[in-house]
N, CA, C, O and the ligand as a Tripos MOL2 file, in Angstrom:
@<TRIPOS>MOLECULE
protein
  281   279    71     0     0
PROTEIN
NO_CHARGES

@<TRIPOS>ATOM
      1 N           2.4890  -18.6940   39.4460 N.3       1 MET1
      2 CA          2.4660  -18.8640   38.0540 C.3       1 MET1
      3 C           1.4820  -17.9570   37.4200 C.2       1 MET1
      4 O           0.3580  -17.8120   37.9010 O.2       1 MET1
      5 N           1.8880  -17.3300   36.3260 N.am      2 ALA2
      6 CA          1.1320  -16.2920   35.4950 C.3       2 ALA2
      7 C           0.0260  -17.0100   34.8560 C.2       2 ALA2
      8 O           0.2590  -18.1200   34.3770 O.2       2 ALA2
      9 N          -1.1690  -16.4980   34.7900 N.am      3 ASP3
     10 CA         -2.2440  -16.9850   33.8990 C.3       3 ASP3
     11 C          -2.2560  -16.4160   32.6720 C.2       3 ASP3
     12 O          -1.3660  -15.6090   32.4020 O.2       3 ASP3
     13 N          -3.2420  -16.7280   31.7280 N.am      4 VAL4
     14 CA         -3.3280  -16.2360   30.3820 C.3       4 VAL4
     15 C          -3.5360  -14.6630   30.3300 C.2       4 VAL4
     16 O          -3.0390  -13.9480   29.4610 O.2       4 VAL4
     17 N          -4.3030  -14.2360   31.3320 N.am      5 ALA5
     18 CA         -4.5060  -12.8470   31.4100 C.3       5 ALA5
     19 C          -3.3900  -12.0100   31.7220 C.2       5 ALA5
     20 O          -3.2280  -10.9030   31.2080 O.2       5 ALA5
     21 N          -2.5330  -12.5820   32.6500 N.am      6 ASP6
     22 CA         -1.2230  -11.9150   32.9910 C.3       6 ASP6
     23 C          -0.3180  -11.8590   31.7870 C.2       6 ASP6
     24 O           0.2990  -10.8430   31.4660 O.2       6 ASP6
     25 N          -0.2720  -12.9900   31.1470 N.am      7 LEU7
     26 CA          0.6790  -13.1220   30.0290 C.3       7 LEU7
     27 C           0.2020  -12.0740   28.9010 C.2       7 LEU7
     28 O           1.0140  -11.3930   28.2750 O.2       7 LEU7
     29 N          -1.1470  -12.0110   28.7060 N.am      8 ALA8
     30 CA         -1.5790  -11.0980   27.6280 C.3       8 ALA8
     31 C          -1.3380   -9.6400   28.0470 C.2       8 ALA8
     32 O          -0.9870   -8.8280   27.1910 O.2       8 ALA8
     33 N          -1.5120   -9.2660   29.3430 N.am      9 GLU9
     34 CA         -1.2390   -7.8950   29.7520 C.3       9 GLU9
     35 C           0.2460   -7.6830   29.5960 C.2       9 GLU9
     36 O           0.6080   -6.6180   29.0960 O.2       9 GLU9
     37 N           1.1680   -8.5910   29.9720 N.am     10 GLU10
     38 CA          2.6430   -8.3650   29.8070 C.3      10 GLU10
     39 C           2.8860   -8.0770   28.2460 C.2      10 GLU10
     40 O           3.5630   -7.1480   27.8030 O.2      10 GLU10
     41 N           2.1910   -9.0700   27.4810 N.am     11 HIS11
     42 CA          2.5280   -8.8750   25.9840 C.3      11 HIS11
     43 C           2.0460   -7.3990   25.4660 C.2      11 HIS11
     44 O           2.7320   -6.6860   24.7340 O.2      11 HIS11
     45 N           0.9980   -7.1270   25.8740 N.am     12 ILE12
     46 CA          0.4260   -5.7140   25.4050 C.3      12 ILE12
     47 C           1.2490   -4.6250   25.8120 C.2      12 ILE12
     48 O           1.5290   -3.7000   25.0500 O.2      12 ILE12
     49 N           1.7280   -4.7230   27.2410 N.am     13 GLU13
     50 CA          2.6030   -3.7800   27.7060 C.3      13 GLU13
     51 C           3.9700   -3.6380   26.9420 C.2      13 GLU13
     52 O           4.4910   -2.5410   26.7390 O.2      13 GLU13
     53 N           4.5060   -4.8290   26.5370 N.am     14 ARG14
     54 CA          5.7930   -4.9900   25.8650 C.3      14 ARG14
     55 C           5.6940   -4.3540   24.4690 C.2      14 ARG14
     56 O           6.5730   -3.6060   24.0420 O.2      14 ARG14
     57 N           4.5380   -4.6960   23.7420 N.am     15 GLU15
     58 CA          4.4680   -4.2480   22.2780 C.3      15 GLU15
     59 C           3.9090   -3.0460   22.1020 C.2      15 GLU15
     60 O           4.1320   -2.5020   21.0200 O.2      15 GLU15
     61 N           3.1270   -2.3950   23.0160 N.am     16 ALA16
     62 CA          2.4470   -1.1800   22.8820 C.3      16 ALA16
     63 C           3.3990    0.0190   22.3230 C.2      16 ALA16
     64 O           3.0360    0.7310   21.3860 O.2      16 ALA16
     65 N           4.5360    0.1630   22.9240 N.am     17 PRO17
     66 CA          5.4150    1.2820   22.5680 C.3      17 PRO17
     67 C           5.8020    1.1210   21.0970 C.2      17 PRO17
     68 O           5.7500    2.1200   20.3790 O.2      17 PRO17
     69 N           6.1760   -0.0240   20.6050 N.am     18 TYR18
     70 CA          6.5430   -0.2350   19.3150 C.3      18 TYR18
     71 C           5.2880   -0.0180   18.2270 C.2      18 TYR18
     72 O           5.3740    0.5770   17.1530 O.2      18 TYR18
     73 N           4.2320   -0.5860   18.7270 N.am     19 LEU19
     74 CA          3.0650   -0.3780   17.7210 C.3      19 LEU19
     75 C           2.6470    1.1200   17.6920 C.2      19 LEU19
     76 O           2.1470    1.5910   16.6700 O.2      19 LEU19
     77 N           2.8470    1.8660   18.8000 N.am     20 LEU20
     78 CA          2.4330    3.2150   18.7800 C.3      20 LEU20
     79 C           3.4970    4.0580   17.9600 C.2      20 LEU20
     80 O           3.1250    5.0040   17.2660 O.2      20 LEU20
     81 N           4.7840    3.7040   18.0550 N.am     21 ALA21
     82 CA          5.7590    4.4120   17.1970 C.3      21 ALA21
     83 C           5.6030    4.0080   15.7490 C.2      21 ALA21
     84 O           5.8710    4.8040   14.8490 O.2      21 ALA21
     85 N           5.1580    2.7420   15.5060 N.am     22 ALA22
     86 CA          5.0360    2.3640   14.0580 C.3      22 ALA22
     87 C           3.8710    3.1690   13.4870 C.2      22 ALA22
     88 O           3.9860    3.5430   12.3200 O.2      22 ALA22
     89 N           2.8020    3.4740   14.1380 N.am     23 CYS23
     90 CA          1.7590    4.2660   13.7460 C.3      23 CYS23
     91 C           2.0660    5.6580   13.2270 C.2      23 CYS23
     92 O           1.3960    6.1980   12.3470 O.2      23 CYS23
     93 N           3.0130    6.1560   13.7630 N.am     24 HIS24
     94 CA          3.5080    7.5580   13.4720 C.3      24 HIS24
     95 C           4.5540    7.5770   12.4020 C.2      24 HIS24
     96 O           4.9220    8.6510   11.9250 O.2      24 HIS24
     97 N           5.0680    6.3830   11.9880 N.am     25 ARG25
     98 CA          6.1340    6.3040   11.0290 C.3      25 ARG25
     99 C           5.5290    6.2700    9.6430 C.2      25 ARG25
    100 O           4.6330    5.4580    9.4140 O.2      25 ARG25
    101 N           5.9500    7.0810    8.7150 N.am     26 PRO26
    102 CA          5.3380    6.9760    7.3120 C.3      26 PRO26
    103 C           5.6930    5.8310    6.7070 C.2      26 PRO26
    104 O           6.8200    5.3800    6.9090 O.2      26 PRO26
    105 N           4.8280    5.2030    5.9010 N.am     27 VAL27
    106 CA          5.1800    4.0370    5.1700 C.3      27 VAL27
    107 C           5.5710    4.3510    3.7800 C.2      27 VAL27
    108 O           4.6700    4.7860    3.0630 O.2      27 VAL27
    109 N           6.7890    4.2060    3.2510 N.am     28 PRO28
    110 CA          7.1040    4.5150    1.8040 C.3      28 PRO28
    111 C           6.3160    3.4970    0.9820 C.2      28 PRO28
    112 O           6.0020    2.3810    1.3960 O.2      28 PRO28
    113 N           6.0220    3.9990   -0.2450 N.am     29 ARG29
    114 CA          5.3320    3.1350   -1.3180 C.3      29 ARG29
    115 C           6.4860    2.3750   -2.1210 C.2      29 ARG29
    116 O           6.2040    1.3920   -2.8060 O.2      29 ARG29
    117 N           7.5760    2.7770   -2.0360 N.am     30 VAL30
    118 CA          8.6030    1.9210   -2.7400 C.3      30 VAL30
    119 C           9.7700    1.5010   -1.7740 C.2      30 VAL30
    120 O           9.9560    2.0870   -0.7070 O.2      30 VAL30
    121 N          10.4590    0.5720   -2.1590 N.am     31 ALA31
    122 CA         11.5460   -0.0410   -1.2650 C.3      31 ALA31
    123 C          12.5870    0.9810   -1.1640 C.2      31 ALA31
    124 O          13.0320    1.4380   -2.2160 O.2      31 ALA31
    125 N          13.0080    1.3760   -0.1130 N.am     32 ALA32
    126 CA         14.1110    2.3170    0.2330 C.3      32 ALA32
    127 C          15.3060    1.8260    0.6630 C.2      32 ALA32
    128 O          16.1300    2.6080    1.1370 O.2      32 ALA32
    129 N          15.5800    0.4540    0.5610 N.am     33 GLY33
    130 CA         16.7750   -0.1550    0.9400 C.3      33 GLY33
    131 C          16.7720   -0.5790    2.4470 C.2      33 GLY33
    132 O          17.7920   -1.0560    2.9450 O.2      33 GLY33
    133 N          15.6720   -0.4120    3.1400 N.am     34 GLN34
    134 CA         15.5100   -0.7320    4.5680 C.3      34 GLN34
    135 C          14.3090   -1.5400    4.7030 C.2      34 GLN34
    136 O          13.3520   -1.3360    3.9560 O.2      34 GLN34
    137 N          14.2820   -2.4750    5.6330 N.am     35 CYS35
    138 CA         13.1070   -3.2930    5.8950 C.3      35 CYS35
    139 C          12.0490   -2.3690    6.5690 C.2      35 CYS35
    140 O          12.3720   -1.6720    7.5310 O.2      35 CYS35
    141 N          10.8600   -2.3640    6.0940 N.am     36 LEU36
    142 CA          9.7640   -1.4690    6.6290 C.3      36 LEU36
    143 C           9.5040   -1.7910    8.0610 C.2      36 LEU36
    144 O           8.9940   -0.9150    8.7590 O.2      36 LEU36
    145 N           9.8250   -3.0580    8.6210 N.am     37 TYR37
    146 CA          9.4040   -3.2730    9.8800 C.3      37 TYR37
    147 C          10.4700   -3.0430   10.9650 C.2      37 TYR37
    148 O          10.2170   -2.5700   12.0730 O.2      37 TYR37
    149 N          11.7270   -3.4360   10.5260 N.am     38 CYS38
    150 CA         12.8070   -3.3960   11.6330 C.3      38 CYS38
    151 C          13.8680   -2.3880   11.1910 C.2      38 CYS38
    152 O          14.8180   -2.1880   11.9480 O.2      38 CYS38
    153 N          13.7850   -1.7460   10.0430 N.am     39 ASP39
    154 CA         14.8230   -0.8800    9.4760 C.3      39 ASP39
    155 C          16.2640   -1.5020    9.2390 C.2      39 ASP39
    156 O          17.2330   -0.7670    9.0480 O.2      39 ASP39
    157 N          16.3550   -2.7410    9.2580 N.am     40 ALA40
    158 CA         17.5440   -3.4120    8.7630 C.3      40 ALA40
    159 C          17.8420   -3.1770    7.2710 C.2      40 ALA40
    160 O          16.9210   -2.9250    6.4940 O.2      40 ALA40
    161 N          19.0680   -3.2520    6.8840 N.am     41 GLU41
    162 CA         19.3180   -3.0090    5.3420 C.3      41 GLU41
    163 C          18.5990   -4.1860    4.6820 C.2      41 GLU41
    164 O          18.6400   -5.3030    5.1990 O.2      41 GLU41
    165 N          17.9500   -3.9490    3.5590 N.am     42 ALA42
    166 CA         17.3280   -4.8420    2.7060 C.3      42 ALA42
    167 C          17.2970   -4.2080    1.3330 C.2      42 ALA42
    168 O          16.2490   -3.7310    0.8960 O.2      42 ALA42
    169 N          18.4330   -4.1920    0.6400 N.am     43 PRO43
    170 CA         18.6200   -3.5460   -0.6100 C.3      43 PRO43
    171 C          17.6750   -4.0600   -1.6740 C.2      43 PRO43
    172 O          17.6400   -5.2420   -2.0160 O.2      43 PRO43
    173 N          16.8880   -3.0800   -2.1940 N.am     44 GLY44
    174 CA         15.9220   -3.5170   -3.3120 C.3      44 GLY44
    175 C          14.6230   -4.2950   -2.7760 C.2      44 GLY44
    176 O          13.7580   -4.6770   -3.5630 O.2      44 GLY44
    177 N          14.5460   -4.4870   -1.5200 N.am     45 LEU45
    178 CA         13.4670   -5.1890   -1.0260 C.3      45 LEU45
    179 C          12.5850   -4.3670    0.0620 C.2      45 LEU45
    180 O          13.0980   -3.3770    0.5840 O.2      45 LEU45
    181 N          11.4500   -4.7050    0.3630 N.am     46 ARG46
    182 CA         10.6330   -4.0310    1.3430 C.3      46 ARG46
    183 C          10.9230   -4.5390    2.6820 C.2      46 ARG46
    184 O          10.7700   -3.8130    3.6640 O.2      46 ARG46
    185 N          11.3910   -5.9130    2.7910 N.am     47 PHE47
    186 CA         11.4620   -6.4540    4.1140 C.3      47 PHE47
    187 C          12.8500   -7.2900    4.1140 C.2      47 PHE47
    188 O          13.3200   -7.7700    3.0820 O.2      47 PHE47
    189 N          13.4240   -7.4030    5.3330 N.am     48 CYS48
    190 CA         14.6500   -8.1090    5.4390 C.3      48 CYS48
    191 C          14.4300   -9.6940    5.4600 C.2      48 CYS48
    192 O          15.3270  -10.4730    5.1370 O.2      48 CYS48
    193 N          13.2710  -10.0650    5.8310 N.am     49 ASP49
    194 CA         13.0440  -11.6510    5.8910 C.3      49 ASP49
    195 C          11.5230  -11.7190    6.0340 C.2      49 ASP49
    196 O          10.8210  -10.7390    6.2830 O.2      49 ASP49
    197 N          11.0450  -13.0620    5.8390 N.am     50 ALA50
    198 CA          9.6820  -13.3340    5.8430 C.3      50 ALA50
    199 C           8.9570  -13.0360    7.2390 C.2      50 ALA50
    200 O           7.7660  -12.7310    7.2870 O.2      50 ALA50
    201 N           9.6860  -13.1370    8.2490 N.am     51 ASP51
    202 CA          9.1850  -12.8610    9.6430 C.3      51 ASP51
    203 C           8.7300  -11.4070    9.8050 C.2      51 ASP51
    204 O           7.6660  -11.0600   10.3180 O.2      51 ASP51
    205 N           9.7510  -10.5380    9.2610 N.am     52 CYS52
    206 CA          9.2930   -9.1060    9.2340 C.3      52 CYS52
    207 C           8.1370   -8.8540    8.3780 C.2      52 CYS52
    208 O           7.2190   -8.1460    8.7910 O.2      52 CYS52
    209 N           8.1120   -9.3590    7.2630 N.am     53 ARG53
    210 CA          6.9810   -9.0810    6.4620 C.3      53 ARG53
    211 C           5.7010   -9.5950    7.1160 C.2      53 ARG53
    212 O           4.6890   -8.9050    6.9950 O.2      53 ARG53
    213 N           5.6460  -10.7680    7.8130 N.am     54 ALA54
    214 CA          4.5130  -11.2310    8.4520 C.3      54 ALA54
    215 C           4.1070  -10.3280    9.5670 C.2      54 ALA54
    216 O           2.9360   -9.9960    9.7560 O.2      54 ALA54
    217 N           5.2290   -9.8960   10.3840 N.am     55 ASP55
    218 CA          4.8690   -8.9420   11.4660 C.3      55 ASP55
    219 C           4.4170   -7.5820   11.0900 C.2      55 ASP55
    220 O           3.6540   -6.9580   11.8270 O.2      55 ASP55
    221 N           4.8880   -7.0630    9.8920 N.am     56 TRP56
    222 CA          4.4910   -5.8360    9.3800 C.3      56 TRP56
    223 C           3.0310   -5.9410    8.8940 C.2      56 TRP56
    224 O           2.2120   -5.0460    9.1030 O.2      56 TRP56
    225 N           2.7360   -7.1330    8.2050 N.am     57 GLU57
    226 CA          1.2840   -7.3660    7.7170 C.3      57 GLU57
    227 C           0.3220   -7.4220    8.9750 C.2      57 GLU57
    228 O          -0.7910   -6.8960    8.9560 O.2      57 GLU57
    229 N           0.8060   -8.0640   10.0120 N.am     58 ARG58
    230 CA         -0.0650   -8.1640   11.2390 C.3      58 ARG58
    231 C          -0.2430   -6.8600   11.9040 C.2      58 ARG58
    232 O          -1.2990   -6.6020   12.4820 O.2      58 ARG58
    233 N           0.8270   -5.9510   11.8480 N.am     59 LEU59
    234 CA          0.6960   -4.6540   12.5170 C.3      59 LEU59
    235 C          -0.1920   -3.8020   11.5570 C.2      59 LEU59
    236 O          -1.0070   -3.0380   12.0750 O.2      59 LEU59
    237 N          -0.1080   -3.8660   10.3480 N.am     60 GLN60
    238 CA         -1.0800   -3.1800    9.3610 C.3      60 GLN60
    239 C          -2.5240   -3.5710    9.5530 C.2      60 GLN60
    240 O          -3.4320   -2.7630    9.3600 O.2      60 GLN60
    241 N          -2.7220   -4.7720    9.9210 N.am     61 GLU61
    242 CA         -4.0690   -5.2950   10.1590 C.3      61 GLU61
    243 C          -4.6340   -4.7170   11.5050 C.2      61 GLU61
    244 O          -5.7540   -4.2250   11.6390 O.2      61 GLU61
    245 N          -3.7450   -4.8460   12.4100 N.am     62 ARG62
    246 CA         -4.1610   -4.2690   13.7560 C.3      62 ARG62
    247 C          -4.4270   -2.8240   13.6480 C.2      62 ARG62
    248 O          -5.4510   -2.3960   14.1800 O.2      62 ARG62
    249 N          -3.6270   -2.0070   13.0180 N.am     63 GLN63
    250 CA         -3.7870   -0.5930   12.6870 C.3      63 GLN63
    251 C          -5.1450   -0.3520   12.1360 C.2      63 GLN63
    252 O          -5.9190    0.5010   12.5700 O.2      63 GLN63
    253 N          -5.4140   -1.2740   11.0130 N.am     64 ARG64
    254 CA         -6.7810   -0.9830   10.3350 C.3      64 ARG64
    255 C          -7.8640   -1.2730   11.1450 C.2      64 ARG64
    256 O          -8.8160   -0.4940   11.1470 O.2      64 ARG64
    257 N          -7.8770   -2.4580   11.9670 N.am     65 VAL65
    258 CA         -8.9030   -2.8450   12.7940 C.3      65 VAL65
    259 C          -9.1760   -1.7940   13.9260 C.2      65 VAL65
    260 O         -10.3030   -1.5380   14.3520 O.2      65 VAL65
    261 N          -8.0140   -1.2150   14.3640 N.am     66 ASN66
    262 CA         -8.1950   -0.1850   15.4780 C.3      66 ASN66
    263 C          -8.3740    1.2570   14.9240 C.2      66 ASN66
    264 O          -8.4060    2.2130   15.6990 O.2      66 ASN66
    265 N          -8.4820    1.4000   13.6700 N.am     67 GLY67
    266 CA         -8.7430    2.6710   13.1150 C.3      67 GLY67
    267 C          -7.5510    3.6500   13.1950 C.2      67 GLY67
    268 O          -7.7530    4.8630   13.2550 O.2      67 GLY67
    269 N          -6.3610    3.1430   13.1960 N.am     68 TRP68
    270 CA         -5.1170    3.9650   13.3910 C.3      68 TRP68
    271 C          -4.4890    4.2540   12.0600 C.2      68 TRP68
    272 O          -3.5460    5.0420   11.9930 O.2      68 TRP68
    273 N          -4.9770    3.6400   10.9770 N.am     69 GLN69
    274 CA         -4.2710    3.8050    9.5940 C.3      69 GLN69
    275 C          -5.0110    5.0770    8.9790 C.2      69 GLN69
    276 O          -6.2220    5.2920    9.0250 O.2      69 GLN69
    277 N          -4.1300    5.7930    8.4520 N.am     70 SER70
    278 CA         -4.5960    7.0000    7.6570 C.3      70 SER70
    279 C          -5.1170    6.6140    6.2250 C.2      70 SER70
    280 O          -5.5290    7.4870    5.4610 O.2      70 SER70
    281 ZN         13.2790   -6.7360    9.0510 Zn       71 ZN71
@<TRIPOS>BOND
     1     1     2 1
     2     2     3 1
     3     3     4 2
     4     3     5 am
     5     5     6 1
     6     6     7 1
     7     7     8 2
     8     7     9 am
     9     9    10 1
    10    10    11 1
    11    11    12 2
    12    11    13 am
    13    13    14 1
    14    14    15 1
    15    15    16 2
    16    15    17 am
    17    17    18 1
    18    18    19 1
    19    19    20 2
    20    19    21 am
    21    21    22 1
    22    22    23 1
    23    23    24 2
    24    23    25 am
    25    25    26 1
    26    26    27 1
    27    27    28 2
    28    27    29 am
    29    29    30 1
    30    30    31 1
    31    31    32 2
    32    31    33 am
    33    33    34 1
    34    34    35 1
    35    35    36 2
    36    35    37 am
    37    37    38 1
    38    38    39 1
    39    39    40 2
    40    39    41 am
    41    41    42 1
    42    42    43 1
    43    43    44 2
    44    43    45 am
    45    45    46 1
    46    46    47 1
    47    47    48 2
    48    47    49 am
    49    49    50 1
    50    50    51 1
    51    51    52 2
    52    51    53 am
    53    53    54 1
    54    54    55 1
    55    55    56 2
    56    55    57 am
    57    57    58 1
    58    58    59 1
    59    59    60 2
    60    59    61 am
    61    61    62 1
    62    62    63 1
    63    63    64 2
    64    63    65 am
    65    65    66 1
    66    66    67 1
    67    67    68 2
    68    67    69 am
    69    69    70 1
    70    70    71 1
    71    71    72 2
    72    71    73 am
    73    73    74 1
    74    74    75 1
    75    75    76 2
    76    75    77 am
    77    77    78 1
    78    78    79 1
    79    79    80 2
    80    79    81 am
    81    81    82 1
    82    82    83 1
    83    83    84 2
    84    83    85 am
    85    85    86 1
    86    86    87 1
    87    87    88 2
    88    87    89 am
    89    89    90 1
    90    90    91 1
    91    91    92 2
    92    91    93 am
    93    93    94 1
    94    94    95 1
    95    95    96 2
    96    95    97 am
    97    97    98 1
    98    98    99 1
    99    99   100 2
   100    99   101 am
   101   101   102 1
   102   102   103 1
   103   103   104 2
   104   103   105 am
   105   105   106 1
   106   106   107 1
   107   107   108 2
   108   107   109 am
   109   109   110 1
   110   110   111 1
   111   111   112 2
   112   111   113 am
   113   113   114 1
   114   114   115 1
   115   115   116 2
   116   115   117 am
   117   117   118 1
   118   118   119 1
   119   119   120 2
   120   119   121 am
   121   121   122 1
   122   122   123 1
   123   123   124 2
   124   123   125 am
   125   125   126 1
   126   126   127 1
   127   127   128 2
   128   127   129 am
   129   129   130 1
   130   130   131 1
   131   131   132 2
   132   131   133 am
   133   133   134 1
   134   134   135 1
   135   135   136 2
   136   135   137 am
   137   137   138 1
   138   138   139 1
   139   139   140 2
   140   139   141 am
   141   141   142 1
   142   142   143 1
   143   143   144 2
   144   143   145 am
   145   145   146 1
   146   146   147 1
   147   147   148 2
   148   147   149 am
   149   149   150 1
   150   150   151 1
   151   151   152 2
   152   151   153 am
   153   153   154 1
   154   154   155 1
   155   155   156 2
   156   155   157 am
   157   157   158 1
   158   158   159 1
   159   159   160 2
   160   159   161 am
   161   161   162 1
   162   162   163 1
   163   163   164 2
   164   163   165 am
   165   165   166 1
   166   166   167 1
   167   167   168 2
   168   167   169 am
   169   169   170 1
   170   170   171 1
   171   171   172 2
   172   171   173 am
   173   173   174 1
   174   174   175 1
   175   175   176 2
   176   175   177 am
   177   177   178 1
   178   178   179 1
   179   179   180 2
   180   179   181 am
   181   181   182 1
   182   182   183 1
   183   183   184 2
   184   183   185 am
   185   185   186 1
   186   186   187 1
   187   187   188 2
   188   187   189 am
   189   189   190 1
   190   190   191 1
   191   191   192 2
   192   191   193 am
   193   193   194 1
   194   194   195 1
   195   195   196 2
   196   195   197 am
   197   197   198 1
   198   198   199 1
   199   199   200 2
   200   199   201 am
   201   201   202 1
   202   202   203 1
   203   203   204 2
   204   203   205 am
   205   205   206 1
   206   206   207 1
   207   207   208 2
   208   207   209 am
   209   209   210 1
   210   210   211 1
   211   211   212 2
   212   211   213 am
   213   213   214 1
   214   214   215 1
   215   215   216 2
   216   215   217 am
   217   217   218 1
   218   218   219 1
   219   219   220 2
   220   219   221 am
   221   221   222 1
   222   222   223 1
   223   223   224 2
   224   223   225 am
   225   225   226 1
   226   226   227 1
   227   227   228 2
   228   227   229 am
   229   229   230 1
   230   230   231 1
   231   231   232 2
   232   231   233 am
   233   233   234 1
   234   234   235 1
   235   235   236 2
   236   235   237 am
   237   237   238 1
   238   238   239 1
   239   239   240 2
   240   239   241 am
   241   241   242 1
   242   242   243 1
   243   243   244 2
   244   243   245 am
   245   245   246 1
   246   246   247 1
   247   247   248 2
   248   247   249 am
   249   249   250 1
   250   250   251 1
   251   251   252 2
   252   251   253 am
   253   253   254 1
   254   254   255 1
   255   255   256 2
   256   255   257 am
   257   257   258 1
   258   258   259 1
   259   259   260 2
   260   259   261 am
   261   261   262 1
   262   262   263 1
   263   263   264 2
   264   263   265 am
   265   265   266 1
   266   266   267 1
   267   267   268 2
   268   267   269 am
   269   269   270 1
   270   270   271 1
   271   271   272 2
   272   271   273 am
   273   273   274 1
   274   274   275 1
   275   275   276 2
   276   275   277 am
   277   277   278 1
   278   278   279 1
   279   279   280 2
@<TRIPOS>SUBSTRUCTURE
     1 MET1         2 RESIDUE 1 A MET
     2 ALA2         6 RESIDUE 1 A ALA
     3 ASP3        10 RESIDUE 1 A ASP
     4 VAL4        14 RESIDUE 1 A VAL
     5 ALA5        18 RESIDUE 1 A ALA
     6 ASP6        22 RESIDUE 1 A ASP
     7 LEU7        26 RESIDUE 1 A LEU
     8 ALA8        30 RESIDUE 1 A ALA
     9 GLU9        34 RESIDUE 1 A GLU
    10 GLU10       38 RESIDUE 1 A GLU
    11 HIS11       42 RESIDUE 1 A HIS
    12 ILE12       46 RESIDUE 1 A ILE
    13 GLU13       50 RESIDUE 1 A GLU
    14 ARG14       54 RESIDUE 1 A ARG
    15 GLU15       58 RESIDUE 1 A GLU
    16 ALA16       62 RESIDUE 1 A ALA
    17 PRO17       66 RESIDUE 1 A PRO
    18 TYR18       70 RESIDUE 1 A TYR
    19 LEU19       74 RESIDUE 1 A LEU
    20 LEU20       78 RESIDUE 1 A LEU
    21 ALA21       82 RESIDUE 1 A ALA
    22 ALA22       86 RESIDUE 1 A ALA
    23 CYS23       90 RESIDUE 1 A CYS
    24 HIS24       94 RESIDUE 1 A HIS
    25 ARG25       98 RESIDUE 1 A ARG
    26 PRO26      102 RESIDUE 1 A PRO
    27 VAL27      106 RESIDUE 1 A VAL
    28 PRO28      110 RESIDUE 1 A PRO
    29 ARG29      114 RESIDUE 1 A ARG
    30 VAL30      118 RESIDUE 1 A VAL
    31 ALA31      122 RESIDUE 1 A ALA
    32 ALA32      126 RESIDUE 1 A ALA
    33 GLY33      130 RESIDUE 1 A GLY
    34 GLN34      134 RESIDUE 1 A GLN
    35 CYS35      138 RESIDUE 1 A CYS
    36 LEU36      142 RESIDUE 1 A LEU
    37 TYR37      146 RESIDUE 1 A TYR
    38 CYS38      150 RESIDUE 1 A CYS
    39 ASP39      154 RESIDUE 1 A ASP
    40 ALA40      158 RESIDUE 1 A ALA
    41 GLU41      162 RESIDUE 1 A GLU
    42 ALA42      166 RESIDUE 1 A ALA
    43 PRO43      170 RESIDUE 1 A PRO
    44 GLY44      174 RESIDUE 1 A GLY
    45 LEU45      178 RESIDUE 1 A LEU
    46 ARG46      182 RESIDUE 1 A ARG
    47 PHE47      186 RESIDUE 1 A PHE
    48 CYS48      190 RESIDUE 1 A CYS
    49 ASP49      194 RESIDUE 1 A ASP
    50 ALA50      198 RESIDUE 1 A ALA
    51 ASP51      202 RESIDUE 1 A ASP
    52 CYS52      206 RESIDUE 1 A CYS
    53 ARG53      210 RESIDUE 1 A ARG
    54 ALA54      214 RESIDUE 1 A ALA
    55 ASP55      218 RESIDUE 1 A ASP
    56 TRP56      222 RESIDUE 1 A TRP
    57 GLU57      226 RESIDUE 1 A GLU
    58 ARG58      230 RESIDUE 1 A ARG
    59 LEU59      234 RESIDUE 1 A LEU
    60 GLN60      238 RESIDUE 1 A GLN
    61 GLU61      242 RESIDUE 1 A GLU
    62 ARG62      246 RESIDUE 1 A ARG
    63 GLN63      250 RESIDUE 1 A GLN
    64 ARG64      254 RESIDUE 1 A ARG
    65 VAL65      258 RESIDUE 1 A VAL
    66 ASN66      262 RESIDUE 1 A ASN
    67 GLY67      266 RESIDUE 1 A GLY
    68 TRP68      270 RESIDUE 1 A TRP
    69 GLN69      274 RESIDUE 1 A GLN
    70 SER70      278 RESIDUE 1 A SER
    71 ZN71       281 GROUP 0 **** ****
């Protein structure tokens, strides 16, 4: 049975590529018809749903904390 450290390591390994890719993707200042987090269609909006908005905000916070944000 996996302990908390194993689960955390699996989570980090699973999310790291997405977090790194997102770091290099420019963030538009205006809505471009696509969700800023998952690139799904979101006409006139910045996000396709509340979950993506929450995930994007969490990502921005992580980038800020880790000094990855320009
Ligand atoms: Zn989305």
